[in-house]
C-alpha positions in Angstrom: 57.5 195.6 47.0 58.5 196.7 43.9 59.7 194.0 41.6 63.1 194.1 40.9 63.1 194.5 37.4 59.9 197.5 37.7 61.6 200.4 35.3 60.1 203.6 35.2 59.7 205.6 31.8 59.7 209.9 32.1 58.6 211.3 28.8 58.9 214.5 28.3 56.4 215.7 26.6 57.1 217.7 22.7 58.2 221.5 22.1 55.9 223.3 24.1 53.5 226.1 22.0 55.5 228.9 23.6 57.8 231.6 22.9 61.1 230.7 23.6 62.6 232.3 27.1 58.7 232.1 28.4 58.4 231.1 32.0 55.6 228.0 31.4 55.2 225.4 34.7 51.5 224.8 35.1 50.8 227.5 32.2 48.5 224.9 29.6 49.2 225.2 26.1 49.2 222.5 23.0 52.8 220.8 22.1 54.2 220.2 18.6 51.4 218.6 16.9 53.7 216.7 14.7 57.0 216.3 17.2 54.4 214.7 19.5 52.9 212.2 16.8 56.7 211.5 15.9 57.6 211.0 19.6 54.7 208.9 20.0 55.2 206.4 17.7 59.4 206.3 18.6 57.9 205.7 22.4 55.0 203.4 21.2 58.1 201.2 18.9 60.4 201.3 22.3 57.9 200.2 24.9 57.5 197.0 26.4 54.1 194.6 26.8 51.5 195.7 29.0 53.1 198.6 30.9 51.4 201.3 33.6 50.8 205.0 31.6 50.3 207.5 33.5 50.2 211.1 32.2 49.7 214.7 33.9 47.2 216.4 33.1 48.0 219.0 31.1 46.7 219.3 27.8 51.1 219.0 26.2 51.6 215.7 28.4 48.1 214.5 27.6 48.2 215.0 23.7 51.6 212.4 24.0 49.2 209.9 25.7 46.3 209.8 24.0 49.0 209.9 20.1 50.9 207.2 22.4 47.2 204.9 22.7 46.3 205.3 19.1 49.7 203.7 18.2 49.5 201.2 21.3 45.7 200.3 21.2 46.8 197.6 24.1 47.4 200.9 26.5 45.2 202.9 28.9 46.3 206.4 30.0 45.3 207.2 33.7 46.1 210.8 34.7 47.6 211.8 38.1 47.6 215.9 38.5 50.5 214.3 40.6 52.6 214.3 37.4 52.2 218.4 36.3 55.0 221.2 36.2 56.0 222.8 38.8 53.1 226.3 39.2 55.4 229.4 38.8 51.9 231.4 40.0 51.9 235.3 38.8 55.7 234.6 36.9 53.3 232.1 34.4 53.4 233.8 30.4 56.3 236.1 31.4 59.4 236.3 29.6 61.9 235.2 31.9 64.1 238.7 31.4 61.2 240.8 32.7 61.5 239.0 36.2 63.0 241.2 39.1 66.6 240.4 39.9 64.9 240.5 43.6 62.6 237.9 42.8 65.2 234.8 41.4 67.2 236.0 44.3 64.3 235.3 46.4 63.9 232.4 45.2 67.2 231.2 45.3 67.8 231.8 48.4 65.1 229.6 50.1 65.0 227.3 47.3 63.1 224.3 48.5 60.4 226.8 50.1 60.1 229.5 48.6 56.8 229.8 46.6 58.3 231.8 42.7 55.7 234.3 41.8 53.7 232.5 44.6 52.8 229.4 43.3 54.4 226.5 44.0 57.2 225.4 46.5 59.8 223.1 45.1 59.4 221.4 48.2 55.1 220.9 48.3 56.3 219.3 44.3 59.1 217.1 45.7 56.1 215.6 48.4 53.7 215.0 45.5 56.7 213.5 43.3 57.2 211.4 46.2 53.4 210.3 46.5 53.4 209.6 42.9 56.1 207.4 43.3 55.5 205.3 46.2 52.1 204.8 43.8 53.9 203.9 40.7 55.9 201.4 42.5 52.7 200.4 44.3 51.1 199.8 40.5 53.7 198.0 39.8 53.8 195.3 42.3 50.0 194.9 41.7 50.6 193.9 38.2 53.4 191.5 38.5 55.8 193.7 37.6 55.2 196.0 34.9 57.3 199.2 33.9 55.1 202.3 34.9 55.0 204.4 32.2 55.3 209.2 33.5 54.2 211.4 30.2 55.1 214.4 31.6 57.6 217.5 32.2 61.6 218.1 32.6 60.6 219.5 36.9 59.3 215.9 37.6 62.1 213.8 35.9 64.6 216.5 38.1 62.5 215.3 41.3 62.7 211.8 40.5 66.5 212.1 40.2 66.8 213.9 43.5 64.6 211.6 45.5 66.4 208.2 44.4 69.7 210.4 45.2 68.5 211.5 48.1 64.6 210.5 49.7 62.3 212.5 51.1 64.1 214.1 54.0 65.6 216.3 51.7 65.9 219.4 50.5 67.6 220.8 47.5 69.8 224.1 47.1 70.0 225.8 44.0 73.2 224.6 43.8 73.0 220.4 44.3 69.7 220.5 42.3 69.8 218.1 39.1 70.1 220.3 35.8 69.6 217.1 33.8 66.2 216.0 32.2 65.5 214.8 29.1 64.7 216.7 26.6 61.4 217.4 24.4 60.1 214.2 22.9 62.7 212.3 24.9 63.2 210.4 28.1 65.1 208.1 30.2 64.0 205.0 32.0 65.3 204.5 35.6 65.1 201.9 38.5 61.6 202.1 39.8 62.8 200.1 43.2 
């Protein structure tokens, strides 16, 4: 059972070094080093003692995790591939403006189950984020209700918002999918229970 005061910190990586308008999810590129360092300093000052720090295995998140641990040597970074951004398959690295409208329309028509670019369906991403949420609750319960920090991506934050509002059995449509997510180098804090 989750401790009633336990919180989940959803921290988004700093701005990635990629051209504006590029489709990227699983595409592995670094984030802006100065912005990453600035985020790490702010986050290190904001975090409570002894949270669990879990990190997407994409380098833009790993950079932030490593910088955070340099600021806070009391923290240990735990990689977790379930916290990765959605994989857009053949769309990765392409400009959104070059994608065929028919391909985008096919995704929107079956939003939860279609694999955009032959990559990962949203239903699969929701499933792995749900597993990570269960693991976070279990970790917190085993550590006296300590907070859990995820260094992750906008898509994962949206998945958490969806799962906390609708549960695991309901699949989203384009018109009810959460739009809000932390900005680059920002975070939101949610109840973990």
